N, C-alpha and C positions, 0 to 999 in steps of 0.2 A: 701542762707546763705551768709552773708556779710563777706568780708575779708578786710584787710587793703588796698588792691588795688582796691576794688570795689568802683566806684564813686557814690556819692549820687545822687539820681534821683529827679530832680526838677519837678515842675508841668509841665513845658514846655517839658522836655524830656519824661515824662510819657505820655503826650498827643500824642507826635510824635510816641512813641512805639505802642500805641493803634491804631493809624491810619495805620501804616505799617502792623500790624498784621491783621487788618480787611481787608486791601487791598489784602494781600496774601491769605486770605481765599476765597475771591471772584474770584481771578485769577487762572485759571487752571495751574497745574504744567507742565513745558515743558517736552517733552519726552526725555529720556536718549539716549545715543549713540546707543543702540541696541533695542530701543523701538520705536513703531509706535504711531502716534497721537491717542488719545482716539476716539472710534467710537461714532457716533451720539447716542442720547438717543433711547432706544428701542421703544419709542412711536412716534419717528419721522417718517414721511411718506411723500411720494411725491404725490401730487394731480395732476392728468393728466387733462389738459384743452386743448380744440381744438383751432385751429388758430382763430376761431370766438368767443371765449369765452367772451372777453370784449365787443364786439359788441352785442352779445346776452344778456349779463348781463345788458347792458344799456337799453334793451327793457323790462326787467322783472318788473312786477308790483306786483308780488306775493312772490318773494324770495323762491320759491319752486323748489328744485333741486333733481336730482336723479343720479344714476350711469348707464352708458351704456358702456360696454366693457372697464371698468376701467376709463372712462372719466366722469367728472362732467358735466351734461347737464341739461337744464331746464325741469322740469316736465310740468308746465303750465306757460306761460309768462304773460297772462292777465286774461282771463276767459275761462274755458274749453268750455262752450256753444258757446261763441262768436268765438272761434278759429274753432270749428266744422262748424258753419254756414259759415265762410269764406272759409273753404275747399270745402264745397258742393255748395256754391253759388257764390264764386269769386275765390280767389287764396291765398295760404299761402306759406311761405318760411320757411324751416327747415334746421338746421345744421345736416348733415349726415357724418361729418368728422370722427366720431369714427368707421365707417366701416373699415374693413381691405382691403388694396389694395396691390396687388402684380404685379410686372412687370415680364413677362415671354418672353424672347427674345433670338434669336439665330437661326442658320440654322436648328436646329432640334426641334424648338419650336412646330411646328405642329405635328410632330411625337410623341413628349412628351405628348402633350395634347390628342392626339388620344389614347394613352395608359392610360391616367389619367381619362378622362371623361367617365362616364357610358354610354355604347352604342357607344362609339367612337365619333370622331369629324365629324359632318355634315358640309357641305360647309358653311363657314362664311366669307363674304366679308369684305374688309377694311371698317372701320367706321360702323360696325354692331355689335350687341350684342345679346346674347342668354343666357337663363337660363341653367345652367349645374349642374349635380350631380356627386359626386365622392364617390366610395365605397372602402372598404378594400377587402382582398382576399376572405373572406367568403360571399361577396355580401351585407354586411350591410353598411348603409350609414355613411359616415364620415362627410359630409357637402354638402352644395350647394352654388351657387353664380351666379353672373352675369359675363360673359366672353365677353370682348370687343376685337375685332381685330383693333388695332390702327395703324397698318402699316404692311409692308411686314416683316414677321417673327417676329412680335412684338405683344404681347397680354397684356391685363390687366385683372386680376381676382379680383373681389370685393366680399368679403365674410363677413358673420356676425362674425365668430369666427376666431381665429388665426390658421393657418395651415402651417406656414413657415417651420418648421422642417420636416414635412411629405413631403411637396412639394420639398424640397431640397434632401431628401433621395430618392425620386422617380426620381430625375433628374440624378442619377448616370448612366453613359454610354451614355448620350445624350449631344450633343454639343450645349448647350444653358445655360442660366443663369436665376435664380430666385432671385428676389430682393424685399424686403419689402419696399414699398414707402408710407406706411400709414401716416407717419408724414410729408412727403414732399408734399402730395397731399390733398387738402381740398375738401369737397363736400357740395353742397347746393341742396336741393330739392325744386323745384317750382311746386306745384301741385294744381289742381282744374280746373273748367270749363273755367276760364279766364286766365289760366297759359300762353297760347300762346299770348294772348293780353298783359299780363304783360311783357313778355320778348320782345315783339315787341316794346313796349313803352320804354324799356331799351336799345334799339338799336340792338336787334337780328333780323335783317331783314331776311325775308324768313323762319323764324322758323316754320311756318305752313307747309312747304314742307317736313319736316322730317317725315318719316313713323315710326310706332311703332318699336322699337328696333334699330332705325338708329341713328347715331351720326354725328357731324360735328365740325370742328374747327371754332370758331368765335372770334370776338374781341368786347368786351363790355367796353366802356369808355377807350379804349386803353389797356385793360387787355386780354391776350390770355386765352380763355375758351374753354374747350371741352364739348359740350352740347349734351346730349343723351335724346331721348324720351323714358324714362324708369321711373319706379316708382312702388310702391306697395299700392296705395290707391284705386284702382278700377275705376279710372277716368283719364282724360287727365292729363299728367304731364311730367315734364322734370327734369333731374339731371344735375348739372353743376359741372365740375371738373377743378380746377385751382391750381396754386402753392400756398402753404400755406401763403406766405407773401403777396399775392395779395387778399386773401380771405376777410379780413376786408373791404377793399375799394370796392370790388365787392358787398358785402352785403349792404353797404350804398347806392351805386349807384342803386341797384335794388329797395330798399325800397323807395328811393326818386323818381326815374323815374316812377315806376309802381304804385304810390299812387292813380292815377285816376282810376285804375282798381280795387282798393280795396285790393291790396296785403298787407298781414299782417304777421308778424312772429308768429311762433307757436312752442310749445314744444314737448317733447318726448311722452307725454300721447296721444296727437292727432295722432302722427305717429303710435302708437300701436293700437289705436282704429280703424284707417283707415285700417291698415294691417289686423286686425281681421275681419272687415266688408268685406274686399276683399278676406278673406279666405286663407291668405298666412302664412304657418307655419314658425316659426323663430327658427333657430338653437340655442340650449342651453335653449330654453324656451318651445317649443312644441315637440321637439325631441332631443335626445342626440347623439352626435358623438359616433360611435362604440368604439372608443378609450376611451371615458369617461363613458361608460355604465358599472357600476359595476355588476349589475344584467344582465345576458345575455338576458333576455326578453326585456330589454330596448333598445337593438340594433335592429333596424328595417330595412327591405329591402325597396327599393324605392317604391314598390307598396303599402306599408302600409302608406306612407306619401303623395305621389302624385299618386293616383290611375288613374287619368285621363291621365297621361303621359305614353307613350309606349316606353320602352327602349328595343331596339333590342338586344337580347342575342345570335344572330346567330354568331356574331363575338366574339371569346373568348379572343382576344388579347387586352383586357382592364382590368383594375383592377376589380376583382370580376366577370368577364364575365362567367367563367366556373361555378361558384357557382350559378349565376343568371339563367343560362341555366338549371341547375339541378332542380331549384325550380320554374320554370316559370309556371308550371301547379298546383302549391300548393299555395292556397290563404293564406295570412298572418293571424296568429292567433289574432293579435291586429292591429288596424289601427286608423289613425287620422280621425276624422269626425267633421263636422260643426253642431253645435247644436243651437236650439232656445228654450228658456225656457218660459213657460207661465207666464204672469204677466206683469204689466205695470210700476213697480217700480224697480230701480236698486237694485240688491241683490248680496250677496256673496255666493259662493258655490264652492265645489271642487270635492267631490265624486260623481260618476255617478252610479246609482243603477238599478238593474233589479230584481224584486220580492224580494226586501229588501236586496239583496246581492250586494256588491261593485264589479262592473265589469269594472270600468275605472276611470279616473281622468281628470278634466278640467284643461288644462294647460294655457290657455289664456281666460279671461272672460271680459265682459264689456256690457254696455247698448248701443244698437244700435238705434240712433234716426231714421235712415233710415228705419229700420224694426219695430221700436216701441216695441222692446222686448230685453230681456237679451240674449246675444249670447255667444258662446264659441267654442274654438277648444279643443277637448278632445281626448285622446287616450283610446279606448274602445275595449273590446273583440269582435272579429268579429261575433261570434255566437250571442252575445247579441244584436248587431246592427241589424242583420238579423231577430231576433225574435221580435224586437220592444218592446214597453212598458217601455222605459227608463224613469228614473226620477232622481231628485236631491233633496237634503234637503238644502234649502237656509236659511241663517241666516240674521236676521234683528234686529237692535238695537232699543229698546223702552226704553228711559231713560237710566238706568244703567243695564237693563236686555236684554238678547238675546233671541229672539223668533225664533224657528225653523219652517220653512214653507215648507212642501212637495210640490213639483211642478213637473208636467210632462214636458217632453221635446220631441221635434221632431228633426229628422235628416234632415238637409237642403241639398237638392240636388244641390243647386247653392249658390254662395256667397250672403251675405246679401246686398252687394252693388256692382254692376258691370255695369257701364254706357256705352252705345255704343260709347261715345266720346273717350273712352280709345283706341279704334282701328280705329277711324274715320280718313280718310286721303283724302285730306289735313285736318289739324286740324282746328277747327272752330275759327274764329276771331271775332265772335259776341257773346253776352251774351246768 
């Protein structure tokens, strides 16, 4: 409404008013005295990337990515078949930084681990590593990992899943400290028959002298690196641990220096296939932590996952010791088994059948070039495994149709791939 005091609006003042109004609509309002700044949009999210992400991305020819422990990692960098041939015929390098790493240190560190590890702590010298399992009070598995003794009263635990809260709760009463160093420590895996050759070319003199499960501090191109003869590919291999800020330079040094040995980068899909061929169950994939198992049947004792391992239950002063002692003569009702499926083409399947009844599920599957067959890790009822006659119903796409193909399976007594080089000492420096 116009009043005598209202000035007439010229074209110039009208345009200026429109500009100010549109600007104010675009700019967020400042918070009031008792208000906080508006939160990010509900769809905003943080993408976790490893210290090697940019170096790995530069090697990608496929732009195929996946998620591992919350981190964005490459599924395949170049070609799945070429990466597999490099693993079994030369050497590959993979980013394993998404693994969880914990520093356990203090005067009571050994006593703490003796209580934590299923079966108690066996002697572990400095710069040595061993596979460990930990259980809750009922004797069901919480997780597993690789435990390094990196110095006097100092250890490093590498696991697939996060366990910090439980590790810290278990530390009550012990004079020691648990620290999550996952983001501060990067990891690279150099695996394959020429892995020792590749590291020698990169400056790791004497790498062949490391025995399986042994580690040493080295310097590569001036970078301090902790090198361990460990891995999950069923072949000769090493894992390199360094400060996160040094990891990109180390990656480039290794690729450039070890090019004559055929070292090439590889993605997460190859790591999973190699793990499957070597028969290593993965936490969260092939078995559930007892804390995560909603159905009580999904919580498993160690014998159901690693039947070849003998865990002494004579000592009861470790987590789950009394429970394991009570069930040591009772076979588990379900267990993880290695399966091979008849047929020469890659196929998809999940349910494991016996006489038409579902008795289990395949948790990891893939086509093994080493065996020339589809293989799987599966959790199956123990009685059905003993009776034999297991089968699966595989699915295959034909155009826009899905064809179901019944296929018989056999239980593998040994991994699909396990080369003597894995434990050969000293490591071979020849093709």
